[in-house]
N, C-alpha and C positions, 0 to 999 in steps of 0.2 A: 471687521464685525462678523460674528458667526451668524449664519443664516441657514434655516432648514428648508425642506421642500415646500413649505407653505409661506415662505418669505417672511417669517417672523424673526425678530432680532432679540437676542437674549443678553443679559448682563454677563460679565466675565465671571467664571466660576473656577474654584480650585477643588480638586477631589482628593480624598485620602489615598495613600499609597496603595497600589494594586488596582486602581480604577482609572481608566483612561478617558472616559467621557460620561456625560449625564445619563446615557442609556444604561450602561453597566452599573453605575452607582445607584440609580433609581431601582433597578431590578433587585439589587442586593438589599436595599432598605425595605422594599416590599416583601421579599422572601423572609427576611428576619422578622418583620412585623407579623407575617402570617404564622410563623412559628410561635410567637408570643400569643397571638389571638386564638389559634386553633390547636396548638400542640403538634401532633402528627398531622401533616398535610396530606389529605386524601386526594384522589384524582379529580373530584369535583372542584375543590378549592384551587388546585394547581391549574386546571383548565381555565377557570374563571380569571385567575391572575394572568395567564398567558394571553387570553383573549383581550383583556383590557389594556395590557402593556402594548400589545400589537396595535390596538386602536389609538393609543396615546402616542404612538411613535412620532417624534418630532416635537412633542410638547413636554419632554422629560424635564427640561429646566424649570418650567412652570410649576410642576409638582414638587421639585426639590426646593424651590423658594418657599412655597406654601408650607411644606413640611418643616423647614427651618423656622419660619415665622411662628407657626403654631407651637413648636417645641420651645421656642424662646418664651412665648407668652405663658405657657404652662409652668416653665421654670421660674418665672417672675410673678406667678399668681395673678396674671392679667387675664381677665375674662375675654375669651374669643369664641365666636360661634359662626358657623356657616349658616347663612340665612335661608338658602334654598334647600328644602328637604330632599330634592332629587339628588343632591350630592351623596346622600346615604345609600344610593343605589350602586355605588362603586366600591368594589372590594379593595381597590388600590387606595382609596381614601381611608377606608377602614384600617387597613394594615399600616398605613403611614401615621395613623393617629389623628388625622384631620377630622374624621367623624367617629362616632361611637356606636353606631348601629350596624349590626351584622347583616349584610344584604343576603347572605346565603340562608341564614336562620329565618329571616323574615320574608324570603321569597321575592326580593325586589329585583326588577328587571334592570339590567345595566343600561339599556337603551333610554330609560327615563332620564338619565343624567344629562342628555343632550337636548331636552325639551325647552330649556331656558335660554337658548341662543339660536339665532338664525344661521349660525355657522356650524360646520361639523367639527366642533372643537369644545374642550371642557371650559366651563365658566363657573367662577365662584364669586360670592359676595360675602365679605366677612363683617361681623359686628364687633366693635371694640369701644371702650370708653374714650371719649374725647380727651380726657386728662392723661390717658396712657399712650395716645397716638405719637406724641413726641418721642417717647422712649422706644417705641416700636420702630419709628423712622430712623432714630439714631443707631439702633442695632443693625438695621438694613444698610445704612451708610457705612458702618464699620465692616460689614460683611462684603458688600459689593462695590464700595468705593465712595468716598465723600464727593459730592457733586454728581454722582451717577444715579442718585435716587431723588425723585422730585414729587412733591404733592401737587396735584392739579384738581381743581374742583370740577365735578361732573355736571356740566350744564347749569351754571350759576343762576339762570333765570328760573329754574325749577326749584332751587333750594335756598335762595336768598330773597329777601324782600327789601325794596328800596325805601330808605328813610332819608329824605332830603338828598344831600350830596354823598351819602354813604350807603354801604350795603351791609346788612346785618345777617349773621349766621344764626338760624333758629336753633331750638333745643335739640332737634335731631337733624343732622347734616349728612351730606353724602360727598365723598371725595374719593380719589383714587391715587395710587402711588405708581409712578412710572419708573422704569429701569432702563439705564443706558450703559453701553460698554465704554463710554468715556464721559467726562463732565458734560452735562446737558448744555452748558453755554457753548461748548464747541460743537455739539451734535445738532441742536436746533435753536439755540438762543435762550434767553432768559424766559422761563415759563412758570416758576413757582411764585406763590404769594406768601410773603412773610409778615409777621406781626401778630396782633391779638385777634379779637373777634370782629373788629370793624376795619374795613378796607376802603380807601378812596377808589372811586370808579376807575381811574386810570391805571390802577394796579391789578385789574382783572388779567389773568394769564393771557398772553398773546396767542398761545397755542392751546386750543381746546382739547379735551379728551378725544373727541371724535377725529380730529386731524391727526393726533399722535397715534391713535389706533389704526387709522388708514395707512400711516407710514410704517406700521408693523412693529411698534415698540411695545414691549411687554408691560402690562399693568395689572394691579390687583385692586378691585373695588372694595371700598369700605363704607359701611353705614355707621355713623358715630352717634353715640348717645351721651347724655350728661349726668344721669343719675340712675340708680338701680330700678326706679319705677318704669323706666323705658324698656327694660329687658323683657322679652317674651319668654315665658317659662318653658315652652316645649320646643326650643331650638335644638338643632341636631348635635351640637358639641357640648 
């Protein structure tokens, strides 16, 4: 299992020819994106890119997964949005196409990107339609391995209401997708909930988001909506 200096575990990744690791491939994608966004890259843009990539050192796989996920959604006309506006403060996000707001043009401070977490690490929360989540997960499974991607609900007491012996998912739900370098049954045991919108109480995941997060497994948080009326007009993507 690959492990960086902050004891995070990442899914297995394959890189195009000419790139040996996540760090070199991410820099390539960001620099290519900068050329598309800005044309000629001046010293201000180059310095901002270098500063952020240095700050994100060790988190490169996280950004590569996000970039791939967002590009997949765009290619399939699936609505996807970053919920926290502070993500627009990063030129790396802008060059990767994760956000659409130019932080240089708008004078946005990169440091604001870290205000949504108590850790010195990047944090994203994405919004997608509940009906599209299955397709997104299937893409991630094909990319990073079937059995190596698992949906885990984020604190079910906060997002589900008890109805007799069952738990009902409301119209706006929250869940997260965890990534493993081998099938999660081997890594931590059975943790995903399968089925429709109603789940017997005994099928609540054995391992919560908080426990898996403490163990250092990578995850992406999602806010799920069911119809277009739930979409906020001024989101960042």
